[in-house]
MDAnalysis code that builds the backbone (N, CA, C; Angstrom):
import MDAnalysis as mda
import numpy as np

u = mda.Universe.empty(639, n_residues=213, atom_resindex=np.repeat(np.arange(213), 3), trajectory=True)
u.add_TopologyAttr("name", ["N", "CA", "C"] * 213)
u.add_TopologyAttr("resid", np.arange(1, 214))
u.add_TopologyAttr("resname", ["MET", "LEU", "ASP", "PHE", "VAL", "VAL", "ALA", "GLY", "LEU", "SER", "ALA", "ASN", "SER", "VAL", "PRO", "TYR", "PHE", "GLU", "GLY", "LEU", "ASP", "LEU", "GLN", "ARG", "ALA", "VAL", "HIS", "ARG", "ALA", "VAL", "VAL", "ARG", "GLY", "GLU", "ARG", "PRO", "ASP", "THR", "VAL", "LEU", "LEU", "LEU", "GLU", "HIS", "PRO", "PRO", "VAL", "TYR", "THR", "ALA", "GLY", "LYS", "ARG", "THR", "ALA", "HIS", "ASP", "GLU", "ARG", "PRO", "THR", "ASP", "GLY", "THR", "PRO", "VAL", "ILE", "ASP", "VAL", "ASP", "ARG", "GLY", "GLY", "LYS", "ILE", "THR", "TRP", "HIS", "GLY", "PRO", "GLY", "GLN", "LEU", "VAL", "GLY", "TYR", "PRO", "ILE", "ILE", "ARG", "LEU", "SER", "GLU", "PRO", "VAL", "ASP", "VAL", "VAL", "ALA", "TYR", "VAL", "ARG", "ARG", "LEU", "GLU", "GLY", "VAL", "LEU", "ILE", "ASP", "VAL", "LEU", "THR", "GLY", "PHE", "GLY", "VAL", "GLU", "GLY", "ARG", "ARG", "VAL", "ASP", "GLY", "ARG", "SER", "GLY", "VAL", "TRP", "VAL", "GLY", "SER", "HIS", "GLY", "HIS", "GLU", "SER", "LYS", "ILE", "ALA", "ALA", "ILE", "GLY", "ILE", "ARG", "VAL", "ALA", "ASP", "GLY", "VAL", "THR", "MET", "HIS", "GLY", "PHE", "ALA", "LEU", "ASN", "CYS", "SER", "ASN", "SER", "THR", "ALA", "PRO", "TYR", "GLU", "LYS", "ILE", "VAL", "ALA", "CYS", "GLY", "ILE", "ARG", "ASP", "ALA", "GLY", "ILE", "THR", "THR", "ILE", "SER", "GLN", "VAL", "THR", "GLY", "LEU", "GLU", "THR", "THR", "PRO", "GLU", "ASP", "VAL", "ILE", "GLU", "PRO", "VAL", "ILE", "ALA", "GLN", "PHE", "ARG", "ALA", "ALA", "PHE", "GLU", "GLY", "ALA", "VAL", "ALA", "ALA"])
u.atoms.positions = np.array([
    [80.347, 80.515, 96.102],
    [81.649, 79.835, 96.103],
    [82.622, 80.559, 95.175],
    [83.861, 80.591, 95.612],
    [84.911, 81.196, 94.805],
    [85.599, 80.148, 93.953],
    [85.956, 80.544, 92.737],
    [86.800, 79.719, 91.878],
    [88.189, 80.360, 91.859],
    [89.225, 79.533, 91.864],
    [90.599, 80.034, 91.837],
    [91.303, 79.503, 90.600],
    [91.964, 80.397, 89.875],
    [92.693, 80.026, 88.668],
    [94.139, 80.490, 88.827],
    [95.069, 79.537, 88.893],
    [96.492, 79.870, 88.900],
    [96.915, 79.939, 87.437],
    [97.014, 81.165, 86.926],
    [97.159, 81.363, 85.488],
    [98.586, 81.202, 84.989],
    [99.575, 81.342, 85.870],
    [100.955, 81.178, 85.426],
    [101.933, 81.743, 86.433],
    [102.921, 80.933, 86.812],
    [103.931, 81.345, 87.773],
    [105.316, 81.094, 87.217],
    [106.297, 81.825, 87.741],
    [107.711, 81.597, 87.451],
    [107.967, 81.622, 85.947],
    [108.506, 80.518, 85.399],
    [108.841, 80.483, 83.970],
    [107.604, 80.618, 83.089],
    [106.426, 80.361, 83.666],
    [105.174, 80.468, 82.915],
    [104.430, 81.764, 83.237],
    [105.166, 82.782, 83.680],
    [104.526, 84.039, 84.053],
    [103.733, 84.619, 82.879],
    [102.711, 85.396, 83.205],
    [101.724, 85.842, 82.227],
    [102.008, 87.292, 81.820],
    [102.292, 87.553, 80.537],
    [102.468, 88.945, 80.092],
    [101.285, 89.808, 80.510],
    [101.560, 91.069, 80.842],
    [100.522, 91.904, 81.449],
    [99.265, 91.995, 80.581],
    [99.425, 92.261, 79.290],
    [98.236, 92.423, 78.450],
    [97.457, 91.119, 78.318],
    [98.161, 89.990, 78.321],
    [97.475, 88.692, 78.298],
    [96.658, 88.511, 79.580],
    [97.245, 88.898, 80.702],
    [96.514, 88.825, 81.966],
    [95.321, 89.765, 81.989],
    [95.484, 90.947, 81.388],
    [94.382, 91.900, 81.339],
    [93.245, 91.369, 80.480],
    [93.567, 90.755, 79.360],
    [92.536, 90.147, 78.512],
    [91.792, 89.045, 79.268],
    [92.539, 88.236, 80.034],
    [91.910, 87.175, 80.827],
    [90.990, 87.783, 81.877],
    [91.475, 88.801, 82.564],
    [90.626, 89.494, 83.541],
    [89.317, 89.955, 82.922],
    [89.431, 90.617, 81.787],
    [88.236, 91.181, 81.159],
    [87.262, 90.090, 80.737],
    [87.786, 88.982, 80.224],
    [86.911, 87.878, 79.815],
    [86.186, 87.286, 81.020],
    [86.928, 87.072, 82.103],
    [86.314, 86.516, 83.307],
    [85.322, 87.521, 83.895],
    [85.674, 88.800, 83.884],
    [84.780, 89.830, 84.405],
    [83.453, 89.828, 83.647],
    [83.524, 89.757, 82.324],
    [82.284, 89.725, 81.533],
    [81.438, 88.514, 81.916],
    [82.083, 87.381, 82.103],
    [81.347, 86.157, 82.430],
    [80.710, 86.250, 83.818],
    [81.427, 86.843, 84.779],
    [80.863, 86.991, 86.120],
    [79.700, 87.983, 86.097],
    [79.858, 89.090, 85.375],
    [78.775, 90.077, 85.262],
    [77.518, 89.429, 84.687],
    [77.697, 88.569, 83.681],
    [76.543, 87.920, 83.027],
    [76.016, 86.728, 83.822],
    [76.682, 86.376, 84.913],
    [76.241, 85.237, 85.701],
    [76.600, 83.900, 85.098],
    [77.587, 83.898, 84.191],
    [77.974, 82.669, 83.500],
    [79.066, 81.892, 84.227],
    [79.702, 82.508, 85.229],
    [80.691, 81.795, 86.017],
    [80.700, 82.391, 87.421],
    [81.187, 81.643, 88.401],
    [81.202, 82.157, 89.771],
    [82.281, 83.217, 89.952],
    [82.214, 83.912, 91.077],
    [83.294, 84.817, 91.447],
    [84.617, 84.066, 91.345],
    [85.627, 84.736, 90.814],
    [86.879, 84.052, 90.463],
    [88.068, 84.894, 90.911],
    [89.087, 84.226, 91.452],
    [90.333, 84.898, 91.805],
    [91.439, 84.357, 90.902],
    [92.029, 85.227, 90.095],
    [93.156, 84.861, 89.241],
    [94.443, 85.117, 90.008],
    [95.346, 84.138, 90.026],
    [96.623, 84.260, 90.724],
    [97.746, 83.994, 89.737],
    [98.744, 84.873, 89.704],
    [99.785, 84.743, 88.680],
    [100.995, 85.604, 89.004],
    [102.036, 85.440, 88.198],
    [103.166, 86.352, 88.162],
    [103.197, 87.008, 86.785],
    [103.705, 88.234, 86.738],
    [103.935, 88.924, 85.475],
    [105.429, 89.042, 85.199],
    [105.843, 89.056, 83.932],
    [107.190, 89.529, 83.608],
    [107.299, 90.993, 84.028],
    [108.511, 91.554, 84.139],
    [108.667, 92.914, 84.646],
    [107.859, 93.941, 83.854],
    [107.107, 94.774, 84.582],
    [106.284, 95.796, 83.950],
    [105.907, 96.841, 84.995],
    [105.815, 98.095, 84.576],
    [105.248, 99.140, 85.411],
    [103.822, 99.400, 84.945],
    [102.904, 99.560, 85.884],
    [101.537, 99.927, 85.531],
    [101.159, 101.192, 86.298],
    [100.481, 102.093, 85.606],
    [100.138, 103.387, 86.180],
    [98.625, 103.518, 86.290],
    [98.138, 103.669, 87.518],
    [96.721, 103.914, 87.747],
    [96.341, 105.334, 87.372],
    [95.055, 105.632, 87.517],
    [94.499, 106.891, 87.013],
    [95.109, 108.122, 87.667],
    [95.598, 108.000, 88.890],
    [96.065, 109.183, 89.621],
    [97.578, 109.376, 89.519],
    [98.248, 108.638, 88.639],
    [99.701, 108.747, 88.519],
    [100.098, 110.096, 87.924],
    [100.968, 110.812, 88.622],
    [101.474, 112.090, 88.138],
    [102.681, 111.863, 87.240],
    [102.957, 112.854, 86.410],
    [104.059, 112.727, 85.450],
    [105.384, 112.453, 86.155],
    [105.637, 113.125, 87.284],
    [106.932, 112.963, 87.944],
    [107.023, 111.685, 88.771],
    [105.972, 110.872, 88.757],
    [105.998, 109.598, 89.465],
    [106.319, 108.428, 88.536],
    [106.576, 108.737, 87.276],
    [106.910, 107.706, 86.295],
    [108.428, 107.551, 86.188],
    [108.897, 106.368, 85.742],
    [110.340, 106.192, 85.568],
    [110.865, 107.114, 84.479],
    [112.094, 107.544, 84.637],
    [112.684, 108.485, 83.687],
    [113.794, 107.845, 82.862],
    [113.876, 106.515, 82.905],
    [114.964, 105.823, 82.195],
    [114.499, 105.168, 80.901],
    [113.285, 105.514, 80.456],
    [112.771, 104.936, 79.223],
    [112.032, 103.628, 79.404],
    [111.892, 103.160, 80.638],
    [111.168, 101.915, 80.897],
    [109.696, 102.078, 80.502],
    [109.142, 101.123, 79.759],
    [107.732, 101.240, 79.359],
    [106.803, 101.270, 80.566],
    [105.773, 102.078, 80.470],
    [104.741, 102.177, 81.494],
    [103.391, 101.938, 80.835],
    [102.597, 101.037, 81.391],
    [101.268, 100.740, 80.864],
    [100.235, 101.474, 81.709],
    [99.440, 102.322, 81.079],
    [98.363, 103.008, 81.787],
    [97.178, 102.054, 81.904],
    [96.639, 101.942, 83.120],
    [95.557, 100.992, 83.381],
    [94.384, 101.712, 84.041],
    [93.226, 101.051, 84.024],
    [91.993, 101.690, 84.472],
    [91.642, 101.356, 85.918],
    [92.647, 101.066, 86.723],
    [92.400, 100.856, 88.150],
    [92.645, 102.157, 88.900],
    [92.260, 102.152, 90.192],
    [92.607, 103.268, 91.048],
    [94.072, 103.192, 91.441],
    [94.503, 104.190, 92.203],
    [95.871, 104.193, 92.686],
    [96.837, 104.833, 91.708],
    [98.122, 104.661, 91.992],
    [99.157, 105.300, 91.200],
    [100.037, 104.255, 90.531],
    [101.330, 104.555, 90.403],
    [102.204, 103.650, 89.656],
    [102.787, 102.577, 90.564],
    [102.965, 101.394, 90.016],
    [103.621, 100.320, 90.741],
    [104.341, 99.420, 89.748],
    [105.041, 98.447, 90.294],
    [105.817, 97.500, 89.486],
    [105.278, 96.107, 89.715],
    [105.283, 95.296, 88.662],
    [105.011, 93.860, 88.787],
    [106.164, 93.109, 88.147],
    [106.469, 91.937, 88.692],
    [107.548, 91.161, 88.098],
    [107.812, 89.876, 88.849],
    [108.868, 89.170, 88.456],
    [109.188, 87.864, 89.040],
    [109.354, 87.952, 90.555],
    [108.792, 86.967, 91.237],
    [108.891, 86.911, 92.687],
    [107.758, 87.601, 93.410],
    [106.835, 88.185, 92.664],
    [105.685, 88.880, 93.248],
    [104.407, 88.157, 92.843],
    [103.576, 87.821, 93.816],
    [102.286, 87.201, 93.512],
    [101.253, 88.282, 93.269],
    [100.653, 88.235, 92.082],
    [99.588, 89.176, 91.723],
    [98.260, 88.438, 91.777],
    [97.286, 89.067, 92.406],
    [95.955, 88.472, 92.497],
    [94.909, 89.401, 91.927],
    [94.058, 88.851, 91.072],
    [92.963, 89.614, 90.483],
    [91.636, 88.990, 90.919],
    [91.083, 89.424, 92.055],
    [89.765, 88.914, 92.462],
    [88.676, 89.560, 91.610],
    [87.875, 88.738, 91.002],
    [86.765, 89.218, 90.167],
    [85.497, 88.759, 90.872],
    [84.987, 89.664, 91.702],
    [83.977, 89.309, 92.694],
    [82.813, 90.299, 92.619],
    [81.596, 89.757, 92.626],
    [80.407, 90.615, 92.636],
    [80.193, 91.128, 94.061],
    [80.180, 92.455, 94.210],
    [79.966, 93.053, 95.521],
    [78.477, 93.211, 95.795],
    [78.128, 93.069, 97.055],
    [76.728, 93.223, 97.428],
    [76.341, 94.703, 97.391],
    [75.059, 94.942, 97.212],
    [74.532, 96.305, 97.193],
    [74.214, 96.766, 98.616],
    [74.406, 98.035, 98.950],
    [75.085, 99.034, 98.126],
    [76.589, 98.778, 98.095],
    [77.207, 99.006, 96.952],
    [78.630, 98.718, 96.787],
    [79.457, 99.618, 97.710],
    [80.311, 98.991, 98.506],
    [81.188, 99.715, 99.431],
    [82.627, 99.370, 99.066],
    [83.238, 100.217, 98.254],
    [84.581, 99.941, 97.744],
    [85.609, 99.946, 98.870],
    [85.485, 100.887, 99.790],
    [86.447, 100.962, 100.893],
    [86.398, 99.699, 101.740],
    [85.204, 99.214, 102.020],
    [85.075, 97.984, 102.812],
    [85.706, 96.808, 102.086],
    [85.571, 96.763, 100.766],
    [86.187, 95.686, 99.988],
    [87.707, 95.763, 100.071],
    [88.275, 96.960, 99.953],
    [89.728, 97.115, 100.059],
    [90.205, 96.680, 101.440],
    [89.481, 97.073, 102.488],
    [89.857, 96.651, 103.835],
    [89.818, 95.121, 103.961],
    [88.869, 94.507, 103.275],
    [88.758, 93.047, 103.310],
    [89.971, 92.396, 102.642],
    [90.384, 92.949, 101.496],
    [91.583, 92.444, 100.832],
    [92.804, 92.597, 101.726],
    [92.920, 93.756, 102.366],
    [94.040, 93.964, 103.281],
    [94.028, 92.918, 104.391],
    [92.847, 92.622, 104.914],
    [92.731, 91.618, 105.971],
    [93.189, 90.242, 105.515],
    [92.813, 89.880, 104.294],
    [93.253, 88.602, 103.730],
    [94.775, 88.537, 103.710],
    [95.411, 89.589, 103.208],
    [96.864, 89.589, 103.070],
    [97.558, 89.637, 104.428],
    [97.000, 90.375, 105.374],
    [97.562, 90.409, 106.730],
    [97.540, 89.011, 107.337],
    [96.439, 88.291, 107.144],
    [96.339, 86.931, 107.683],
    [97.310, 85.980, 106.988],
    [97.505, 86.156, 105.676],
    [98.491, 85.342, 104.956],
    [99.882, 85.591, 105.527],
    [100.235, 86.844, 105.712],
    [101.558, 87.191, 106.224],
    [101.783, 86.630, 107.629],
    [100.749, 86.647, 108.451],
    [100.865, 86.108, 109.803],
    [101.338, 84.662, 109.772],
    [100.843, 83.899, 108.790],
    [101.239, 82.505, 108.665],
    [102.706, 82.307, 108.329],
    [103.356, 83.360, 107.837],
    [104.776, 83.298, 107.518],
    [105.626, 84.033, 108.562],
    [104.990, 84.384, 109.673],
    [105.719, 85.051, 110.738],
    [105.978, 86.515, 110.489],
    [105.184, 87.129, 109.603],
    [105.347, 88.542, 109.275],
    [104.146, 89.311, 109.824],
    [104.421, 90.367, 110.584],
    [103.350, 91.178, 111.158],
    [102.994, 92.307, 110.198],
    [101.998, 92.060, 109.378],
    [101.524, 93.082, 108.460],
    [100.447, 93.925, 109.123],
    [100.295, 95.155, 108.675],
    [99.271, 96.021, 109.256],
    [98.835, 97.077, 108.255],
    [97.744, 97.739, 108.607],
    [97.257, 98.861, 107.825],
    [97.912, 100.143, 108.323],
    [97.981, 101.133, 107.437],
    [98.450, 102.470, 107.799],
    [97.336, 103.449, 107.438],
    [96.934, 104.258, 108.397],
    [95.838, 105.201, 108.175],
    [96.111, 106.076, 106.952],
    [95.102, 106.165, 106.082],
    [95.192, 107.027, 104.915],
    [95.944, 106.423, 103.749],
    [96.419, 105.181, 103.897],
    [97.171, 104.535, 102.821],
    [96.651, 103.121, 102.620],
    [96.412, 102.756, 101.374],
    [95.940, 101.403, 101.102],
    [97.105, 100.433, 101.103],
    [96.797, 99.143, 101.068],
    [97.834, 98.128, 101.038],
    [98.190, 97.635, 102.423],
    [99.239, 96.813, 102.480],
    [99.687, 96.228, 103.744],
    [101.136, 96.618, 103.970],
    [101.455, 96.907, 105.228],
    [102.733, 97.482, 105.607],
    [103.378, 96.683, 106.732],
    [104.682, 96.785, 106.853],
    [105.398, 96.229, 107.992],
    [106.296, 97.324, 108.566],
    [106.668, 97.167, 109.828],
    [107.537, 98.143, 110.467],
    [106.788, 99.013, 111.446],
    [107.533, 99.772, 112.242],
    [106.956, 100.614, 113.274],
    [106.463, 101.932, 112.690],
    [105.687, 102.635, 113.466],
    [105.094, 103.893, 113.011],
    [106.190, 104.871, 112.596],
    [106.036, 105.399, 111.381],
    [107.022, 106.324, 110.855],
    [108.173, 105.650, 110.137],
    [108.226, 104.327, 110.227],
    [109.298, 103.566, 109.571],
    [108.709, 102.386, 108.799],
    [107.554, 102.632, 108.173],
    [106.860, 101.535, 107.491],
    [107.458, 101.255, 106.113],
    [107.371, 100.009, 105.723],
    [107.680, 99.597, 104.354],
    [106.486, 98.829, 103.812],
    [106.169, 99.077, 102.543],
    [105.015, 98.415, 101.928],
    [105.407, 97.021, 101.465],
    [104.575, 96.056, 101.814],
    [104.830, 94.678, 101.408],
    [103.768, 94.168, 100.440],
    [102.633, 94.866, 100.371],
    [101.573, 94.485, 99.430],
    [100.822, 95.728, 98.982],
    [100.642, 95.848, 97.666],
    [99.917, 96.976, 97.083],
    [98.524, 96.523, 96.652],
    [97.574, 97.448, 96.714],
    [96.198, 97.171, 96.283],
    [95.724, 98.295, 95.382],
    [95.152, 97.928, 94.246],
    [94.542, 98.887, 93.336],
    [93.408, 98.200, 92.607],
    [92.211, 98.739, 92.682],
    [91.048, 98.028, 92.145],
    [90.210, 98.920, 91.246],
    [89.287, 98.276, 90.570],
    [88.244, 98.947, 89.798],
    [86.976, 98.140, 89.979],
    [85.840, 98.812, 90.045],
    [84.544, 98.130, 90.111],
    [83.721, 98.564, 88.907],
    [83.274, 97.617, 88.106],
    [82.442, 97.893, 86.938],
    [81.255, 96.934, 86.955],
    [80.063, 97.478, 86.791],
    [78.832, 96.670, 86.835],
    [78.744, 95.864, 88.121],
    [79.246, 96.444, 89.218],
    [79.157, 95.802, 90.523],
    [80.150, 94.690, 90.757],
    [81.081, 94.486, 89.810],
    [82.048, 93.382, 89.899],
    [83.463, 93.958, 89.888],
    [84.310, 93.455, 90.759],
    [85.664, 93.989, 90.919],
    [86.609, 93.511, 89.821],
    [87.649, 94.319, 89.612],
    [88.766, 93.960, 88.733],
    [90.064, 94.428, 89.391],
    [91.183, 94.034, 88.785],
    [92.514, 94.332, 89.315],
    [92.591, 93.750, 90.734],
    [93.444, 94.271, 91.609],
    [93.505, 93.622, 92.901],
    [94.756, 93.937, 93.689],
    [95.591, 92.909, 93.949],
    [96.715, 93.088, 94.858],
    [98.005, 92.536, 94.264],
    [99.119, 93.034, 94.798],
    [100.444, 92.521, 94.454],
    [101.191, 92.310, 95.764],
    [101.531, 91.058, 96.058],
    [102.190, 90.693, 97.310],
    [103.653, 90.388, 97.033],
    [104.540, 91.161, 97.634],
    [105.970, 90.981, 97.423],
    [106.468, 89.764, 98.202],
    [106.927, 88.766, 97.472],
    [107.378, 87.519, 98.092],
    [108.901, 87.403, 98.062],
    [109.467, 87.213, 96.881],
    [110.918, 87.034, 96.755],
    [111.494, 87.938, 95.677],
    [110.738, 88.940, 95.265],
    [111.173, 89.823, 94.178],
    [112.251, 90.800, 94.642],
    [112.997, 91.308, 93.672],
    [113.923, 92.397, 93.929],
    [113.133, 93.681, 94.182],
    [113.656, 94.544, 95.028],
    [113.025, 95.847, 95.235],
    [113.699, 96.942, 94.404],
    [114.739, 96.580, 93.647],
    [115.462, 97.573, 92.845],
    [114.564, 98.308, 91.851],
    [113.606, 97.635, 91.181],
    [112.771, 98.368, 90.212],
    [111.991, 99.520, 90.830],
    [111.695, 99.454, 92.121],
    [110.944, 100.525, 92.765],
    [111.775, 101.796, 92.914],
    [113.094, 101.661, 92.810],
    [113.956, 102.836, 92.960],
    [113.827, 103.784, 91.762],
    [113.235, 103.298, 90.663],
    [113.081, 104.112, 89.459],
    [111.765, 104.879, 89.420],
    [110.903, 104.627, 90.414],
    [109.587, 105.256, 90.422],
    [109.283, 105.778, 91.821],
    [108.215, 106.570, 91.904],
    [107.637, 106.896, 93.203],
    [106.517, 105.888, 93.410],
    [106.852, 104.789, 94.074],
    [105.923, 103.658, 94.158],
    [104.632, 104.058, 94.865],
    [103.517, 103.844, 94.169],
    [102.184, 104.145, 94.691],
    [102.039, 105.614, 95.089],
    [102.935, 106.464, 94.556],
    [102.861, 107.884, 94.857],
    [103.334, 108.246, 96.254],
    [103.996, 107.309, 96.937],
    [104.418, 107.529, 98.333],
    [105.928, 107.734, 98.370],
    [106.328, 108.901, 98.841],
    [107.741, 109.274, 98.809],
    [108.467, 109.016, 100.126],
    [107.742, 108.760, 101.201],
    [108.379, 108.696, 102.520],
    [108.313, 107.309, 103.148],
    [108.224, 106.261, 102.318],
    [108.190, 104.900, 102.856],
    [108.923, 103.967, 101.907],
    [109.368, 102.844, 102.443],
    [110.124, 101.899, 101.645],
    [109.278, 100.763, 101.114],
    [109.960, 99.822, 100.465],
    [109.337, 98.617, 99.913],
    [110.080, 97.420, 100.494],
    [109.354, 96.377, 100.841],
    [110.009, 95.170, 101.326],
    [109.276, 93.944, 100.818],
    [109.797, 92.763, 101.152],
    [109.227, 91.486, 100.712],
    [109.168, 90.526, 101.896],
    [108.397, 89.465, 101.743],
    [108.360, 88.432, 102.783],
    [109.762, 87.885, 103.021],
    [110.484, 87.608, 101.939],
    [111.822, 87.024, 102.056],
    [112.773, 87.946, 102.806],
    [112.691, 89.248, 102.552],
    [113.559, 90.195, 103.248],
    [113.235, 90.252, 104.733],
    [111.961, 90.232, 105.059],
    [111.557, 90.358, 106.464],
    [111.954, 89.124, 107.265],
    [111.767, 87.953, 106.681],
    [112.001, 86.712, 107.430],
    [113.409, 86.157, 107.278],
    [114.108, 86.562, 106.207],
    [115.417, 85.988, 105.928],
    [115.349, 84.622, 105.286],
    [114.153, 84.182, 104.945],
    [113.948, 82.881, 104.295],
    [113.272, 83.107, 102.949],
    [113.795, 82.499, 101.891],
    [113.189, 82.704, 100.580],
    [111.770, 82.147, 100.552],
    [110.846, 83.009, 100.218],
    [109.434, 82.641, 100.107],
    [108.953, 83.091, 98.740],
    [108.556, 82.148, 97.908],
    [108.191, 82.433, 96.525],
    [106.677, 82.584, 96.383],
    [106.214, 83.130, 95.256],
    [104.774, 83.180, 95.013],
    [104.110, 81.805, 95.118],
    [104.784, 80.782, 94.639],
    [104.211, 79.437, 94.732],
    [103.977, 79.032, 96.184],
    [104.856, 79.479, 97.076],
    [104.724, 79.131, 98.495],
    [103.482, 79.747, 99.130],
    [103.025, 80.872, 98.596],
    [101.909, 81.567, 99.257],
    [100.553, 81.293, 98.601],
    [100.545, 80.542, 97.514],
    [99.284, 80.265, 96.807],
    [98.241, 79.637, 97.730],
    [98.588, 78.548, 98.370],
    [97.602, 77.848, 99.203],
    [97.138, 78.696, 100.389],
    [98.045, 79.389, 101.098],
    [97.560, 80.280, 102.157],
    [96.648, 81.391, 101.639],
    [96.949, 81.940, 100.464],
    [96.092, 82.977, 99.902],
    [94.699, 82.411, 99.612],
    [94.640, 81.240, 99.015],
    [93.344, 80.612, 98.723],
    [92.566, 80.366, 100.018],
    [93.258, 79.841, 101.040],
    [92.592, 79.545, 102.314],
    [92.037, 80.807, 102.957],
    [92.801, 81.894, 102.930],
    [92.336, 83.120, 103.570],
    [91.236, 83.805, 102.768],
    [91.277, 83.691, 101.437],
    [90.163, 84.212, 100.641],
    [88.885, 83.456, 100.961],
    [88.986, 82.151, 101.067],
    [87.788, 81.362, 101.404],
    [87.252, 81.772, 102.781],
    [88.156, 81.994, 103.737],
    [87.726, 82.387, 105.079],
    [87.034, 83.746, 105.062],
    [87.584, 84.683, 104.266],
    [87.062, 86.053, 104.266],
    [85.795, 86.215, 103.426],
    [85.698, 85.455, 102.334],
    [84.606, 85.676, 101.394],
    [83.571, 84.556, 101.381],
    [83.905, 83.411, 101.984],
    [82.945, 82.309, 102.034],
    [82.608, 81.898, 103.459],
    [83.353, 82.453, 104.427],
    [83.106, 82.086, 105.814],
    [83.719, 80.746, 106.184],
    [84.591, 80.195, 105.297],
    [85.246, 78.927, 105.611],
    [86.337, 79.160, 106.652],
    [86.720, 78.089, 107.343],
    [87.795, 78.164, 108.325],
    [89.119, 78.015, 107.601],
    [89.992, 79.016, 107.727],
    [91.286, 78.977, 107.044],
    [92.168, 77.904, 107.650],
    [92.960, 77.264, 106.768],
    [93.874, 76.232, 107.257],
    [95.024, 76.887, 108.019],
])
């Protein structure tokens, strides 16, 4: 069974390092078998985080702070209007990281479908995308780490956030694609709070075999 913790949204958004400390504490507990697999859901105040493969020229050049993190992937932005999810889940042996990422993408694609957004995968690129071939925009980013067989980090789903912060970076190291949000695609404001229950339902369907609402 999965446990879900909504750690802080909107005015109660969770500073990045506070969220990282929470992740690490929960990860240790899951590794030791002291708590069930857990998905942390939250918003962060504005912050850039750089994964292990971030190149120097992919960082902002305006003096904006960048936090180096121990996940895969490159640089991205987190901030108000974006739902961040940190699934801390023990993977079965043998550990298949690619299959886990595809599973996360599937969860997010199913969530988007419920809001009338056609999300899809793009060959050779992680995350979830919208738009036609050659004209894709990223709507959800994924970057993970697996330690002691248990996952950390996770996904960032653009709901009602501004896309302006992405103009200061090479988001996820991809230079030939745009960034979009649920609200931009549908024309209706959709906040992180609006997607919490669908995200929980789709995680249960994907990881517990439950029927999604």
